[in-house]
N, C-alpha and C positions, 0 to 999 in steps of 0.2 A: 468518293465524300464531294471532291474537288467539283465533278460533276454536277452533282446536287446542288451546291452552293453559285456555282455558274448558273444553273436553272432557276434558282429563287430570285436570284441577282436579274436574270432576263426578264422575267415575269414581274417581280414589283418594279422596273424601269416602264415595261408595257402598262401596267394600271395608272402609275406617272401621268404617263401621255396622254391616256386616256379623259383623265378627271382637268390636266395644263391647257383648256380650250382657252384659244388667244379670242378678245372681244374683237367683235368684227366693226364695222363702222356703223354697221345697221343696230348692233345691239346699244352702243349710244344712244339712238333717238329715242325721245320720250315715247309712254306707251301710247296706243291709240286709243285714248278714254274719250266720254261723251259727257262730261260733269263740271266743265269749266273750270279746269286746273288750271287753266293760261298755260299752255303749254305749245311748241311748235317744232317741228324737226324735220328734216329732208335728209337727202345724197344729193349733194352736187357734187358731178361727176365723180361720183362714188364715196366723198368724203363727208360726213357729218358733219350737217352746218343744224346748229339748235339756237333757238330765240329762248333768252332766259331774264331772271331780273335785272342783269348785267348792260344789258342791251340797250343803246341808247335810245331807240323808238322799239315799242313792243307794242302793236295793237291791231286787237280787229273789230271791223265795223260790220254790223248788217242792219239796212233799212231800206226798205220798199224794194226790195228784190235785188239789192246791191250788199257785194260783197267785198271788202275792202281788207287785206291784210296786209300789214308791214312790218319788218323787224331788220333794224340798223343795227347789225353786230359789230361793234367795234373793232375785233381783230379781221373777221372773214368776210366783210364787207356787207353789201345790204340785197334782202329779197324782198320783192314788192308785185301785189298781184291784184287785180280788181276786175270784176263782173259787174254791167248794170242794169239792175232790171229783171234779170231771169230767174235769178235762184227766189224760187216757191215755195220749194217743200223740201223734203229728205229726196236723194236719189243723185242720179251720174248723169253729169254735164259735159257735154263736149263742148268747146269752145273755139269756132274757128277763128285767128288771129285777123281774117281779110274782112269781117265784118267792121260796116260803119258806125261804129259807136264807141263806148268808151272801157273794153274792155281790152284789158293789158296786163303783159307780164311782163316784167324786169327782174336782171339781176346786175349787180355793181355797176348800173348807169351806164354798162356797155352794151351788152346784149336783150334786145328788145324783141318782143313779138312782132313789132313793127318793120324788123330787119327779117322778118321769117314770115312773107306774104303765105305760105302754103302750109303753114304748120297750126298746130290747136293747143289749147289746153285742156286737162281733163280736171274735173271736179267732181269730187263723190262727198256729198253732204249726207252725216252719219245721224246727224241732229239739228234740228233747227227748232229751236223751244223758243216761242214767242213769250209765255211766260217767267220763266226763270231764265229769259235772256241769253242760252248757250247757243252756241255754233259750231260742229264739231264736222271734221272729213277728211279727206285724204285729197292731193295734188301730184299731180304729173305734168311736166311739160318739157319743151326745149327750145331753144333761144337761139339766135345767131347774132355776131357783132354786125356794126353798120355794112363791115366790105365783103360778107358773107364767107369768112377766111376762117374763124374762131364761133365755135359751139360751146352750149352749156346745157346738160342735161342735168333736169332736177326732178329725180325720181323718188318714190315712197315717202311723199310727203305728207305729214300728220299734223293736227290742227285741235285745238280742244280749248275755244275762249269766251269767257262772258263779255256781253257787249253791252255797252249804255243804250237802255231804253229811249 
């Protein structure tokens, strides 16, 4: 009889461990939506970074092919990127950092695309709606500091913003 109790205890613990899934950093990010929900999130070196209503600055701009997104999270720092005049429709965009233009990617003011001359940023625009003024997409990029001794990897980025016409 004691073997049966031990087996039942072991079986119940196994079932509990299957249901007790620890939330991953990726699970903390907002869903990848396309309906102007005013969300932004990404992983920065594997840690969740989320823009929300408590961010000091949180905005997305789209105008004549320019996309500009800025989040200043009071706890985790700021994230900023802008592309000038190239985003014209839904699709994938690879933006080399060495172009002589206004394309820029920045994290916390210490990591810049200017310090990463052989790098590139990746943007996937999943919705660009000029009637309802929604822009949604995904992003990924790596940046270095001015001395090239430290880097930051921004991955699994997603945004869903309503922009002013």
